[in-house]
Every structure is written in structure tokens, then in C-alpha cells.
SERO-4910 file (N, C-alpha, C, O; in steps of 0.05 Angstrom, whole numbers):
BEGIN
 pado doro    nc1    nc2    nc3   cac1   cac2   cac3    cc1    cc2    cc3    oc1    oc2    oc3
  Unk    A   2407   1203   1461   2413   1199   1430   2426   1172   1429   2440   1159   1445
  Unk    A   2412   1165   1397   2411   1135   1389   2432   1137   1365   2425   1147   1343
  Unk    A   2464   1123   1370   2472   1109   1347   2482   1086   1337   2496   1068   1347
  Unk    A   2469   1094   1308   2473   1059   1298   2485   1059   1280   2475   1063   1258
  Unk    A   2519   1053   1286   2542   1050   1272   2547   1028   1279   2546   1019   1302
  Unk    A   2559   1010   1247   2565    985   1257   2598    988   1259   2616    991   1243
  Unk    A   2597    984   1296   2625    985   1309   2641    964   1310   2634    947   1327
  Unk    A   2662    960   1297   2681    942   1297   2670    919   1277   2662    897   1284
  Unk    A   2674    931   1247   2650    923   1241   2664    894   1221   2650    880   1207
  Unk    A   2697    891   1226   2701    862   1220   2697    839   1241   2691    815   1236
  Unk    A   2702    850   1270   2698    834   1284   2670    820   1289   2667    796   1291
  Unk    A   2646    844   1290   2623    833   1285   2610    816   1264   2593    799   1268
  Unk    A   2620    824   1240   2617    814   1211   2626    780   1220   2613    760   1214
  Unk    A   2650    781   1234   2664    753   1234   2640    730   1251   2630    708   1245
  Unk    A   2637    752   1277   2619    737   1293   2593    732   1282   2583    713   1294
  Unk    A   2579    741   1266   2549    738   1261   2557    723   1238   2537    710   1233
  Unk    A   2574    715   1221   2582    696   1205   2580    672   1217   2564    654   1212
  Unk    A   2605    671   1240   2599    645   1252   2581    633   1267   2582    608   1268
  Unk    A   2565    644   1280   2537    642   1288   2520    632   1268   2505    614   1273
  Unk    A   2522    641   1246   2495    633   1222   2508    609   1206   2491    595   1196
  Unk    A   2539    601   1202   2548    574   1192   2544    559   1206   2538    537   1198
  Unk    A   2546    565   1244   2536    538   1259   2503    531   1259   2491    509   1261
  Unk    A   2493    563   1256   2470    546   1252   2451    533   1235   2430    521   1238
  Unk    A   2472    543   1210   2463    526   1188   2475    498   1186   2463    479   1175
  Unk    A   2498    497   1195   2507    464   1193   2491    447   1212   2485    424   1206
  Unk    A   2486    458   1230   2468    442   1247   2447    445   1242   2435    429   1256
  Unk    A   2429    458   1228   2401    445   1216   2411    428   1186   2394    412   1177
  Unk    A   2432    431   1175   2437    415   1152   2442    379   1171   2431    358   1166
  Unk    A   2454    384   1184   2458    350   1201   2440    345   1215   2439    323   1226
  Unk    A   2423    361   1219   2397    344   1236   2383    337   1202   2379    314   1196
  Unk    A   2380    351   1190   2363    339   1165   2376    308   1152   2363    289   1143
  Unk    A   2410    310   1155   2419    285   1148   2418    263   1172   2416    239   1168
  Unk    A   2419    271   1187   2407    255   1208   2384    238   1198   2384    213   1195
  Unk    A   2360    260   1191   2336    244   1193   2329    232   1165   2311    216   1161
  Unk    A   2346    243   1146   2352    228   1123   2353    198   1124   2340    180   1114
  Unk    A   2374    199   1143   2390    174   1141   2370    149   1157   2366    126   1149
  Unk    A   2360    160   1180   2341    154   1198   2312    139   1178   2298    120   1186
  Unk    A   2309    153   1152   2287    147   1149   2294    126   1120   2275    113   1111
  Unk    A   2314    123   1109   2327     99   1087   2326     78   1110   2312     58   1110
  Unk    A   2341     85   1127   2339     58   1152   2316     41   1167   2315     17   1168
  Unk    A   2297     60   1179   2269     49   1178   2267     53   1152   2271     77   1150
  Unk    A   2261     40   1120   2253     45   1105   2257      5   1101   2242    -14   1104
  Unk    A   2288      7   1093   2299    -30   1095   2293    -36   1126   2294    -61   1126
  Unk    A   2289    -30   1147   2279    -48   1166   2251    -56   1162   2245    -80   1164
  Unk    A   2232    -34   1155   2202    -48   1146   2201    -65   1124   2183    -81   1122
  Unk    A   2219    -62   1105   2215    -79   1089   2223   -107   1091   2214   -127   1079
  Unk    A   2243   -104   1109   2260   -135   1123   2235   -151   1143   2232   -175   1143
  Unk    A   2221   -135   1159   2202   -150   1172   2172   -150   1161   2153   -158   1174
  Unk    A   2173   -138   1132   2145   -152   1122   2152   -166   1111   2132   -179   1103
  Unk    A   2182   -181   1099   2190   -207   1081   2186   -230   1112   2176   -252   1110
  Unk    A   2193   -221   1133   2190   -240   1154   2167   -236   1163   2165   -251   1182
  Unk    A   2149   -227   1160   2115   -216   1172   2136   -218   1208   2134   -237   1225
  Unk    A   2151   -198   1209   2157   -197   1240   2141   -171   1240   2144   -152   1225
  Unk    A   2117   -173   1266   2099   -156   1272   2115   -137   1287   2114   -113   1282
  Unk    A   2132   -148   1306   2143   -124   1331   2163   -111   1323   2170    -90   1333
  Unk    A   2175   -123   1300   2199    -91   1288   2181    -76   1265   2193    -59   1252
  Unk    A   2145    -82   1257   2140    -72   1248   2127    -42   1258   2126    -21   1246
  Unk    A   2119    -47   1279   2110    -36   1305   2131    -17   1309   2128      7   1304
  Unk    A   2151    -27   1317   2182    -15   1326   2185     15   1293   2191     38   1296
  Unk    A   2180      6   1274   2196     27   1254   2161     44   1256   2162     68   1253
  Unk    A   2137     33   1259   2113     54   1264   2125     78   1284   2127    102   1277
  Unk    A   2131     70   1304   2140     87   1322   2164    105   1321   2167    124   1336
  Unk    A   2183     96   1301   2209    112   1300   2198    123   1269   2218    126   1255
  Unk    A   2179    128   1258   2170    145   1234   2153    163   1245   2155    186   1236
  Unk    A   2138    159   1261   2116    175   1279   2134    198   1296   2122    218   1305
  Unk    A   2161    195   1302   2174    206   1318   2195    221   1294   2199    245   1294
  Unk    A   2201    212   1283   2215    228   1259   2196    246   1240   2205    265   1227
  Unk    A   2177    241   1240   2155    258   1224   2152    286   1247   2157    308   1238
  Unk    A   2148    285   1266   2141    309   1292   2168    321   1289   2168    345   1290
  Unk    A   2196    306   1286   2227    321   1283   2231    340   1258   2241    362   1260
  Unk    A   2221    328   1234   2218    339   1219   2204    359   1211   2212    376   1195
  Unk    A   2177    358   1224   2154    382   1218   2168    405   1230   2171    427   1220
  Unk    A   2177    394   1258   2201    418   1283   2210    437   1257   2198    457   1249
  Unk    A   2234    426   1245   2252    439   1230   2234    451   1205   2232    474   1199
  Unk    A   2223    434   1195   2207    447   1176   2194    480   1186   2195    500   1172
  Unk    A   2183    480   1209   2172    509   1219   2188    529   1228   2179    553   1228
  Unk    A   2217    521   1240   2238    532   1242   2244    543   1213   2243    568   1213
  Unk    A   2252    530   1187   2249    552   1168   2239    570   1164   2251    588   1152
  Unk    A   2213    574   1173   2205    598   1164   2206    622   1186   2192    642   1190
  Unk    A   2229    611   1200   2240    636   1219   2262    645   1210   2281    643   1225
  Unk    A   2266    658   1185   2294    665   1173   2295    700   1178   2313    711   1165
  Unk    A   2281    716   1193   2295    740   1196   2309    751   1214   2300    749   1237
  Unk    A   2333    765   1211   2348    770   1227   2339    772   1258   2351    763   1278
  Unk    A   2320    784   1258   2311    794   1291   2294    753   1308   2283    750   1330
  Unk    A   2300    732   1283   2273    719   1295   2282    704   1320   2268    700   1340
  Unk    A   2308    695   1317   2328    681   1337   2325    695   1366   2328    681   1386
  Unk    A   2320    722   1369   2324    732   1392   2300    728   1407   2279    718   1400
  Unk    A   2308    739   1436   2285    739   1465   2271    758   1444   2276    770   1423
  Unk    A   2246    754   1466   2224    776   1460   2215    801   1482   2223    803   1505
  Unk    A   2209    808   1477   2195    833   1498   2168    833   1490   2163    842   1468
  Unk    A   2146    822   1506   2119    822   1502   2107    853   1526   2118    860   1547
  Unk    A   2083    864   1512   2074    884   1533   2041    874   1523   2034    871   1500
  Unk    A   2023    871   1549   1993    876   1535   1975    899   1555   1981    899   1579
  Unk    A   1965    908   1551   1953    929   1560   1918    929   1549   1911    928   1526
  Unk    A   1900    929   1571   1869    940   1563   1871    959   1545   1891    973   1537
  Unk    A   1842    958   1538   1831    974   1510   1804    977   1523   1802    973   1548
  Unk    A   1786    983   1511   1770    990   1506   1753    963   1532   1757    939   1527
  Unk    A   1735    971   1556   1722    949   1561   1722    947   1595   1708    932   1609
  Unk    A   1738    964   1603   1735    974   1633   1748    953   1648   1769    943   1639
  Unk    A   1737    944   1674   1745    914   1681   1739    890   1668   1747    870   1680
  Unk    A   1727    886   1648   1726    872   1627   1748    863   1619   1754    839   1620
  Unk    A   1763    882   1611   1780    886   1592   1810    880   1606   1829    866   1598
  Unk    A   1807    895   1630   1826    890   1650   1831    848   1650   1848    830   1649
  Unk    A   1813    851   1650   1807    818   1659   1818    795   1641   1827    773   1647
  Unk    A   1816    812   1612   1817    800   1586   1854    800   1589   1869    780   1586
  Unk    A   1860    820   1594   1895    821   1591   1900    795   1615   1920    782   1609
  Unk    A   1889    787   1634   1910    772   1653   1898    734   1646   1907    711   1649
  Unk    A   1874    747   1636   1878    712   1614   1891    710   1590   1891    688   1579
  Unk    A   1908    736   1575   1920    732   1561   1950    732   1566   1967    726   1549
  Unk    A   1955    742   1598   1980    737   1601   1983    705   1611   2002    691   1604
  Unk    A   1964    697   1626   1963    676   1629   1972    651   1606   1986    631   1610
  Unk    A   1961    658   1588   1954    640   1562   1988    642   1548   2000    623   1539
  Unk    A   1997    669   1552   2031    667   1537   2046    659   1551   2066    649   1541
  Unk    A   2044    660   1588   2053    641   1602   2056    614   1601   2078    602   1603
  Unk    A   2032    604   1598   2030    579   1592   2046    566   1570   2057    543   1572
  Unk    A   2047    579   1554   2053    573   1520   2091    570   1526   2107    552   1521
  Unk    A   2094    600   1539   2122    595   1537   2123    566   1562   2144    553   1565
  Unk    A   2110    564   1570   2128    541   1592   2124    516   1579   2141    499   1584
  Unk    A   2101    508   1558   2111    488   1542   2125    488   1526   2127    467   1513
  Unk    A   2143    514   1521   2171    510   1502   2192    511   1520   2215    508   1512
  Unk    A   2189    514   1538   2213    514   1560   2225    535   1563   2245    535   1577
  Unk    A   2217    553   1553   2227    585   1559   2226    595   1579   2209    591   1597
  Unk    A   2245    612   1580   2242    632   1603   2234    661   1609   2251    678   1607
  Unk    A   2204    670   1617   2197    692   1632   2205    712   1654   2218    706   1674
  Unk    A   2198    732   1648   2204    752   1672   2195    773   1666   2201    785   1645
  Unk    A   2175    785   1687   2155    799   1696   2177    819   1697   2196    812   1711
  Unk    A   2179    848   1681   2175    873   1679   2170    894   1697   2182    907   1713
  Unk    A   2137    893   1684   2118    906   1702   2091    899   1693   2079    890   1674
  Unk    A   2085    908   1726   2052    894   1727   2043    915   1741   2054    927   1759
  Unk    A   2014    917   1725   1994    938   1743   1962    934   1755   1943    949   1751
  Unk    A   1964    918   1764   1940    910   1776   1924    922   1772   1927    944   1782
  Unk    A   1893    919   1755   1868    934   1754   1855    940   1778   1862    932   1801
  Unk    A   1837    954   1772   1823    979   1791   1805    950   1804   1819    945   1824
  Unk    A   1784    930   1803   1773    921   1817   1780    885   1810   1775    870   1828
  Unk    A   1789    877   1787   1802    851   1777   1823    858   1744   1824    876   1728
  Unk    A   1836    835   1749   1851    838   1728   1879    846   1717   1898    834   1728
  Unk    A   1883    858   1706   1912    880   1705   1908    896   1683   1895    889   1664
  Unk    A   1918    914   1683   1916    941   1672   1939    936   1646   1936    937   1622
  Unk    A   1951    933   1655   1979    925   1644   2008    916   1650   2019    926   1669
  Unk    A   2023    894   1630   2036    878   1632   2060    885   1623   2052    898   1604
  Unk    A   2088    887   1621   2109    875   1607   2123    850   1620   2121    846   1644
  Unk    A   2138    834   1601   2152    806   1607   2161    796   1577   2150    793   1555
  Unk    A   2192    792   1590   2205    784   1582   2208    753   1565   2215    738   1582
  Unk    A   2207    742   1544   2200    708   1543   2231    706   1530   2240    721   1513
  Unk    A   2243    683   1543   2275    688   1530   2276    652   1528   2272    636   1546
  Unk    A   2283    645   1493   2291    619   1491   2297    623   1450   2293    642   1435
  Unk    A   2305    599   1446   2308    604   1414   2279    602   1405   2260    587   1413
  Unk    A   2283    627   1380   2265    636   1364   2240    654   1381   2217    662   1375
  Unk    A   2251    656   1398   2220    669   1415   2209    690   1406   2185    694   1408
  Unk    A   2227    705   1396   2207    727   1381   2191    723   1349   2171    734   1340
  Unk    A   2208    702   1335   2209    699   1314   2174    685   1323   2155    698   1313
  Unk    A   2168    666   1335   2143    660   1342   2125    675   1348   2105    678   1334
  Unk    A   2132    690   1374   2108    709   1384   2106    733   1372   2090    749   1380
  Unk    A   2122    739   1349   2114    760   1338   2082    768   1320   2069    787   1312
  Unk    A   2082    731   1320   2054    726   1300   2023    743   1318   2001    748   1309
  Unk    A   2035    751   1348   2009    761   1373   2010    778   1369   1991    790   1380
  Unk    A   2033    803   1351   2035    840   1359   2001    842   1339   1991    832   1319
  Unk    A   1995    859   1360   1960    870   1354   1942    863   1379   1946    853   1401
  Unk    A   1914    875   1361   1887    872   1374   1881    849   1384   1886    831   1369
  Unk    A   1870    841   1407   1863    820   1413   1832    825   1428   1827    839   1448
  Unk    A   1813    809   1411   1777    817   1416   1767    797   1436   1771    774   1430
  Unk    A   1755    802   1457   1740    780   1471   1719    777   1472   1709    795   1485
  Unk    A   1696    757   1464   1664    770   1476   1653    746   1486   1652    724   1476
  Unk    A   1644    756   1510   1637    736   1529   1607    754   1547   1599    777   1546
  Unk    A   1599    732   1558   1576    741   1589   1597    749   1603   1615    733   1608
  Unk    A   1597    776   1612   1618    784   1633   1608    775   1658   1585    781   1664
  Unk    A   1621    761   1673   1622    752   1711   1624    784   1722   1618    788   1745
  Unk    A   1630    803   1710   1620    829   1728   1604    851   1719   1606    876   1723
  Unk    A   1582    834   1702   1558    844   1695   1538    834   1711   1531    812   1706
  Unk    A   1525    846   1732   1508    835   1746   1478    822   1729   1464    803   1738
  Unk    A   1471    841   1698   1450    828   1687   1460    811   1668   1443    807   1650
  Unk    A   1486    797   1663   1490    780   1649   1492    783   1621   1496    761   1611
  Unk    A   1491    799   1605   1512    816   1583   1528    803   1576   1544    791   1591
  Unk    A   1528    802   1547   1553    793   1529   1557    829   1525   1544    849   1519
  Unk    A   1588    822   1536   1608    846   1538   1625    834   1507   1624    811   1500
  Unk    A   1641    859   1492   1658    852   1479   1684    877   1485   1681    901   1482
  Unk    A   1715    859   1494   1726    874   1499   1759    869   1488   1769    848   1480
  Unk    A   1773    894   1491   1797    890   1473   1825    889   1495   1825    897   1518
  Unk    A   1847    878   1482   1871    881   1494   1892    887   1473   1885    876   1452
  Unk    A   1912    900   1470   1932    906   1452   1963    889   1460   1969    882   1482
  Unk    A   1977    885   1439   1988    863   1458   2020    868   1436   2019    868   1411
  Unk    A   2042    871   1452   2058    890   1439   2090    875   1438   2105    875   1458
  Unk    A   2095    865   1417   2120    839   1412   2142    859   1402   2139    869   1379
  Unk    A   2161    865   1416   2194    878   1399   2216    845   1414   2213    832   1434
  Unk    A   2237    844   1388   2259    834   1393   2275    850   1414   2270    874   1415
  Unk    A   2295    838   1432   2315    840   1452   2334    857   1430   2338    853   1407
  Unk    A   2341    877   1446   2365    890   1434   2386    879   1418   2401    865   1432
  Unk    A   2392    880   1394   2411    861   1379   2443    883   1386   2443    905   1397
  Unk    A   2464    869   1377   2490    885   1390   2498    896   1363   2514    914   1360
  Unk    A   2483    881   1338   2502    898   1317   2494    933   1307   2505    946   1289
  Unk    A   2468    943   1329   2456    968   1326   2465    973   1357   2454    962   1377
  Unk    A   2490    994   1357   2500   1008   1379   2477   1023   1397   2470   1045   1387
  Unk    A   2465   1016   1417   2440   1037   1431   2452   1058   1451   2462   1046   1470
  Unk    A   2455   1083   1454   2472   1096   1468   2442   1122   1484   2426   1136   1472
  Unk    A   2444   1119   1503   2422   1133   1514   2428   1153   1534   2425   1150   1558
  Unk    A   2438   1175   1521   2457   1199   1545   2438   1210   1568   2414   1214   1564
  Unk    A   2451   1216   1598   2432   1210   1618   2412   1251   1609   2389   1256   1616
  Unk    A   2424   1265   1597   2405   1291   1593   2383   1284   1576   2365   1300   1573
  Unk    A   2382   1260   1565   2361   1248   1551   2333   1236   1560   2313   1229   1548
  Unk    A   2343   1236   1589   2306   1212   1612   2311   1234   1625   2330   1250   1628
  Unk    A   2283   1228   1635   2275   1235   1661   2276   1215   1670   2272   1196   1654
  Unk    A   2279   1208   1695   2284   1191   1712   2263   1198   1736   2268   1217   1750
  Unk    A   2232   1176   1743   2216   1187   1769   2215   1163   1779   2219   1145   1763
  Unk    A   2210   1154   1809   2216   1138   1816   2191   1139   1835   2184   1162   1839
  Unk    A   2178   1124   1844   2136   1124   1860   2145   1094   1879   2163   1078   1876
  Unk    A   2127   1095   1893   2112   1070   1908   2106   1043   1885   2096   1050   1863
  Unk    A   2108   1029   1888   2091   1007   1876   2071   1001   1879   2071    992   1902
  Unk    A   2053    999   1870   2026    985   1876   2009    961   1862   1986    955   1859
  Unk    A   2038    948   1854   2032    916   1853   2035    902   1870   2038    911   1893
  Unk    A   2037    870   1863   2041    849   1875   2081    865   1888   2088    888   1885
  Unk    A   2098    842   1901   2116    848   1909   2125    835   1930   2143    818   1929
  Unk    A   2116    841   1946   2124    842   1982   2117    865   1994   2101    881   1984
  Unk    A   2132    867   2023   2128    885   2041   2143    909   2022   2134    927   2009
  Unk    A   2160    902   2026   2192    914   2016   2185    935   1992   2184    960   1996
  Unk    A   2179    924   1972   2167    936   1950   2152    959   1955   2160    982   1950
  Unk    A   2121    949   1969   2106    968   1973   2106    995   1992   2091   1014   1991
  Unk    A   2131    989   2009   2134   1011   2026   2156   1026   2021   2162   1043   2038
  Unk    A   2172   1024   1998   2195   1048   1985   2192   1054   1966   2173   1041   1957
  Unk    A   2206   1074   1944   2196   1083   1923   2225   1071   1909   2245   1084   1904
  Unk    A   2219   1044   1904   2233   1028   1887   2222   1028   1863   2240   1027   1846
  Unk    A   2199   1027   1853   2192   1028   1824   2210   1062   1807   2216   1085   1814
  Unk    A   2212   1044   1781   2224   1068   1767   2201   1069   1745   2186   1051   1738
  Unk    A   2203   1107   1734   2186   1101   1711   2206   1128   1692   2211   1151   1699
  Unk    A   2215   1110   1663   2237   1136   1649   2226   1147   1624   2220   1132   1605
  Unk    A   2223   1173   1624   2218   1191   1610   2243   1184   1580   2266   1184   1590
  Unk    A   2244   1178   1552   2253   1189   1540   2245   1214   1527   2224   1216   1514
  Unk    A   2262   1235   1530   2254   1261   1528   2254   1269   1494   2239   1286   1484
  Unk    A   2274   1252   1480   2272   1261   1450   2256   1252   1431   2253   1264   1410
  Unk    A   2238   1218   1441   2223   1203   1424   2195   1214   1442   2176   1219   1427
  Unk    A   2190   1219   1472   2164   1214   1485   2155   1179   1496   2135   1166   1501
  Unk    A   2184   1173   1495   2178   1137   1497   2174   1138   1531   2188   1152   1545
  Unk    A   2159   1125   1538   2159   1117   1573   2164   1099   1584   2147   1089   1569
  Unk    A   2171   1083   1596   2181   1062   1600   2179   1050   1630   2201   1057   1639
  Unk    A   2167   1038   1649   2169   1028   1673   2172   1002   1684   2168    980   1674
  Unk    A   2185   1009   1715   2188    976   1726   2185    974   1753   2199    988   1768
  Unk    A   2169    956   1763   2163    958   1786   2167    937   1808   2167    939   1832
  Unk    A   2173    913   1787   2171    888   1793   2190    874   1824   2185    860   1844
  Unk    A   2219    891   1810   2246    891   1833   2237    896   1866   2220    909   1878
  Unk    A   2250    885   1868   2251    907   1899   2276    925   1909   2283    937   1929
  Unk    A   2290    919   1876   2321    948   1881   2311    959   1867   2295    951   1849
  Unk    A   2317    981   1872   2304   1013   1857   2321   1010   1826   2311   1009   1804
  Unk    A   2355   1007   1836   2374   1006   1817   2372    976   1797   2386    972   1778
  Unk    A   2346    954   1811   2353    937   1786   2322    943   1771   2321    932   1749
  Unk    A   2294    960   1778   2279    969   1774   2285    986   1754   2268    984   1736
  Unk    A   2309   1009   1749   2314   1027   1734   2335   1002   1712   2320    999   1693
  Unk    A   2351    991   1710   2363    968   1694   2342    961   1682   2347    964   1658
  Unk    A   2319    954   1685   2308    935   1674   2289    949   1655   2278    943   1634
  Unk    A   2289    969   1668   2269    997   1645   2285   1006   1625   2274   1013   1604
  Unk    A   2313   1007   1629   2332   1019   1613   2335   1005   1586   2337   1016   1564
  Unk    A   2336    969   1595   2325    951   1574   2307    948   1550   2310    944   1526
  Unk    A   2283    954   1568   2259    956   1551   2263    986   1537   2250    987   1516
  Unk    A   2276   1009   1543   2272   1030   1526   2290   1022   1509   2284   1029   1486
  Unk    A   2311   1010   1510   2339   1002   1491   2321    994   1465   2318   1001   1442
  Unk    A   2308    972   1486   2290    950   1454   2274    970   1442   2277    967   1418
  Unk    A   2256    993   1447   2238   1010   1435   2246   1022   1420   2235   1026   1399
  Unk    A   2279   1037   1429   2292   1051   1407   2302   1030   1387   2298   1034   1363
  Unk    A   2315   1009   1395   2332    996   1371   2307    985   1350   2314    984   1327
  Unk    A   2278    978   1357   2255    971   1348   2255   1007   1319   2249   1008   1295
  Unk    A   2263   1025   1335   2256   1049   1314   2281   1048   1295   2276   1050   1271
  Unk    A   2307   1043   1303   2323   1040   1294   2326   1023   1273   2341   1028   1255
  Unk    A   2317   1010   1274   2320    976   1253   2299    980   1226   2302    971   1203
  Unk    A   2275   1000   1239   2264   1006   1216   2276   1023   1198   2275   1017   1174
  Unk    A   2288   1043   1206   2300   1061   1181   2320   1050   1167   2329   1058   1146
  Unk    A   2329   1023   1186   2348   1007   1160   2336    996   1140   2346    996   1118
  Unk    A   2314    986   1146   2293    966   1128   2267    975   1122   2248    972   1138
  Unk    A   2264    991   1095   2247   1004   1095   2219    984   1087   2198    995   1081
  Unk    A   2221    951   1087   2198    935   1084   2191    932   1116   2167    927   1121
  Unk    A   2206    934   1136   2202    929   1156   2189    959   1173   2172    958   1191
  Unk    A   2198    979   1164   2185    995   1158   2160   1006   1157   2149   1021   1173
  Unk    A   2155    999   1140   2124    998   1134   2104    978   1149   2080    984   1154
  Unk    A   2116    953   1157   2104    945   1164   2092    956   1192   2068    956   1198
  Unk    A   2118    969   1212   2109    977   1233   2092    998   1238   2079   1000   1258
  Unk    A   2091   1018   1217   2077   1036   1210   2047   1029   1212   2028   1041   1223
  Unk    A   2047   1000   1196   2022    987   1194   2006    980   1223   1982    983   1229
  Unk    A   2031    969   1239   2019    971   1262   2015    988   1284   2001    982   1303
  Unk    A   2030   1016   1281   2025   1037   1286   1999   1047   1291   1992   1057   1312
  Unk    A   1982   1042   1265   1961   1048   1257   1928   1020   1261   1906   1019   1250
  Unk    A   1941   1005   1277   1916    990   1286   1904   1004   1310   1919   1013   1328
  Unk    A   1874   1008   1310   1859   1015   1325   1839   1006   1338   1824    998   1320
  Unk    A   1827   1002   1363   1812    995   1373   1793    980   1345   1791    997   1328
  Unk    A   1783    961   1340   1758    948   1334   1776    938   1306   1760    935   1287
  Unk    A   1799    933   1300   1813    925   1269   1823    907   1286   1846    906   1279
  Unk    A   1819    888   1309   1828    862   1326   1842    840   1299   1833    838   1276
  Unk    A   1864    828   1309   1879    812   1299   1857    785   1299   1844    779   1278
  Unk    A   1855    776   1313   1842    752   1332   1815    751   1349   1816    763   1371
  Unk    A   1798    743   1345   1779    741   1367   1769    708   1376   1764    686   1366
  Unk    A   1771    723   1399   1764    695   1418   1735    698   1429   1729    714   1447
  Unk    A   1720    684   1418   1686    680   1433   1678    664   1448   1686    641   1442
  Unk    A   1668    665   1464   1662    652   1491   1625    643   1486   1609    624   1488
  Unk    A   1627    664   1479   1586    658   1475   1578    674   1464   1582    697   1473
  Unk    A   1561    672   1437   1534    637   1436   1557    617   1434   1550    596   1446
  Unk    A   1578    615   1426   1586    593   1417   1622    597   1425   1631    616   1438
  Unk    A   1633    580   1417   1665    582   1424   1684    577   1407   1687    559   1390
  Unk    A   1696    593   1412   1724    589   1379   1745    616   1380   1742    637   1392
  Unk    A   1764    608   1364   1778    630   1358   1790    631   1336   1805    613   1328
  Unk    A   1784    657   1321   1798    653   1297   1811    681   1293   1807    702   1305
  Unk    A   1824    677   1278   1849    695   1274   1839    710   1243   1833    697   1223
  Unk    A   1839    738   1245   1828    749   1217   1853    756   1196   1849    766   1174
  Unk    A   1873    750   1204   1893    751   1180   1890    720   1158   1886    714   1134
  Unk    A   1894    707   1183   1899    676   1171   1876    657   1157   1880    639   1140
  Unk    A   1845    670   1170   1820    653   1176   1834    624   1189   1829    601   1184
  Unk    A   1852    634   1205   1857    596   1226   1833    599   1245   1832    619   1260
  Unk    A   1816    584   1247   1793    575   1261   1810    548   1287   1824    530   1280
  Unk    A   1800    556   1320   1807    538   1328   1779    529   1353   1776    544   1373
  Unk    A   1763    510   1351   1741    506   1364   1741    499   1393   1721    498   1407
  Unk    A   1771    493   1405   1778    485   1422   1786    508   1437   1810    513   1437
  Unk    A   1767    526   1454   1778    550   1464   1794    545   1488   1812    561   1494
  Unk    A   1787    522   1506   1800    521   1531   1822    514   1525   1840    520   1540
  Unk    A   1828    498   1501   1865    489   1493   1879    514   1486   1902    518   1493
  Unk    A   1870    524   1478   1874    564   1470   1882    578   1488   1898    596   1482
  Unk    A   1874    575   1511   1870    598   1532   1895    588   1552   1912    601   1564
  Unk    A   1889    547   1552   1913    539   1568   1952    540   1543   1973    527   1544
  Unk    A   1946    554   1534   1975    563   1519   1980    551   1490   2000    552   1476
  Unk    A   1955    538   1487   1967    525   1450   1960    543   1426   1938    540   1415
  Unk    A   1974    556   1420   1971    577   1396   1989    577   1379   1998    596   1367
  Unk    A   2001    539   1378   2023    539   1357   2010    539   1330   2022    547   1310
  Unk    A   1975    526   1329   1970    523   1306   1962    559   1283   1955    563   1260
  Unk    A   1968    577   1304   1957    609   1295   1987    614   1292   1992    618   1268
  Unk    A   2004    615   1304   2034    612   1297   2030    604   1272   2019    615   1252
  Unk    A   2040    586   1275   2043    567   1242   2026    582   1212   2035    591   1191
  Unk    A   2004    579   1219   1989    597   1193   1994    620   1191   1989    627   1168
  Unk    A   2003    638   1208   2014    664   1209   2038    660   1197   2039    672   1176
  Unk    A   2062    645   1203   2088    652   1191   2095    640   1162   2115    647   1148
  Unk    A   2068    615   1156   2067    607   1135   2061    622   1113   2074    625   1092
  Unk    A   2030    637   1122   2024    666   1100   2053    684   1099   2065    683   1078
  Unk    A   2063    699   1119   2082    709   1113   2098    705   1090   2105    724   1075
  Unk    A   2104    680   1085   2129    670   1068   2114    674   1036   2127    668   1015
***
């Protein structure tokens, strides 16, 4: 059973307001700091110009470049105003049409997001990892922890399409493959998620993916079926069955939270239903390796010609374009 009651309302509201106040106060302080730095740089530039002090002018140029970069970062954060945007993210990637090629595509996307998270100094943890039959990954679920992780990564929710000459095709034909990316926020405390034991079927099995000798020789992997909703989650990456069950329940709560949150927010519910209707072929983004090299987001029309840079984790242009479109 899932209950969504605003428990200890006064204390929760006070805590939430304090967090929001601290966040807003911090943003105001940063804007004031940059404003003062800009004014100081302006005065220093005028003095250096009058005195023809080239060294000071070069120092001003460096300061302005730094301030501009920091202001752009603040501006970017201003696009993240939804209640869930500040939360950590739970990301799932699953292979679609394309067989081994699609499973290889999942592994490439997985690497891309790990590299992106590393560039942001975010922490990642693999919850589930299912190896492909011949190569790649059938599916994986992992958490991304850091400020605004969900706010950034929600732009990645949808179908990702790859076109390339397949290394698994002896005739060197061009293949089109698909992978689905699902992004959820970690459970917020303002909705109390209660899962009764009678509503869960817990199955254990032997882990099949990487994880060491102990993992592969014991029934440490856990699969949980939530009977009222038919949601199925599993975790097999930890050595302990108890730890795998704990992580699986965490993912289940996140999914139940998303359902409950959508019931409270009609607009978000409509967005969720639209995401549910995504089918193979209605991709949000295409990654073309052949006959030319380009990545294009079909929602924003953002195009990046440096495919290698994108696959190395530089997806910030796409995130920025999506957030600005949503505003």
C-alpha cells in the first residue's frame, strides 16, 4: 500500500521553507558577489586604460572571463526550479530493437553518462547490471548523486537512436539501434511511501553479471515484484542479499513515488503519460556514426557535430537547450 500523507506537516513545512530560504539566500549572495566583482573589474579596467597598464588589463580580462563562466552556471541553475530538480537521480538504460547492436549501444550510453557524472564530480552507484548475450549490456540501473542531478538528467528521459556500420555484422551493413533511458528522482520525504510485505513477492537468484566469485556462486541477487502495480525491480551488484534487497526496495519506492507524485500534479501526470507512450522509433535524440557524424536532439533541434565529444560525456549543450525549451 502506498500512502501519501503530509506527516508532521508543521515540522516538514518549516524544514522545507528553511531549505528553500537557504538556497535562495545563497543564490542572492552569489549574484551580489558577481555584481561587485564586475563593478571592481570595471573600475580597474578604466584605471588601467588611463595608465596604459597592460598587465592590469590582462588581469581584468581573466577576471571577466571567470565571472562570465560563473554567471552562466548560475543562470543555468535558475532553469531548474521544479521541486524534484535538486534531487539525486535514478537512471535505467535498456536495450530495444537491434539485438547485440542495441546491447552494445546501451553500454556506450552507460559510459557516456558515467563520464558526464564524473565531469560534474557526481557520485554514481550501479544497482543492476545485466550483461548482453554476446556483447554490451541488456540493461542497467544506477544512481547519480549530486546537486541538481535529476534536474539535469531528466532531459535524457526517452528513446535514444544510434545509426552506424555495425562491428558485429560481417557484411558491414549500416544498422539502426534503440535504447530507452528512464530517469526518476530519488524519493522525497514529503511523500511517505509504505510498502507492506504482503504486497511484495521477493525472489532470489544467482547473479549473472560481474561482481566476483562470491556474487556468482550464491543466490545473492534479488528481484521484487510489487503485486498491486506489477512493478518489477531487481538488484544483483552487491555481494550481500540483504544489501541487494535494500537497494531494490529503494528503486521500487522511487517508482511508486513517481506514480504518487503524478497523481498530485496534473501537469506532471500528463508529461508522465506522454513518456509512457514513447515507442521504438519516436526517438528524442539520434546519434549518427555513419555516413556522417552528428548528434541531433529532435525536441530542440540542437545539433553537435563532434560526436566523440558527446560520447565522452559532454551532453551539456543538449541539457541546456532542453531546459530552456521547457521554460
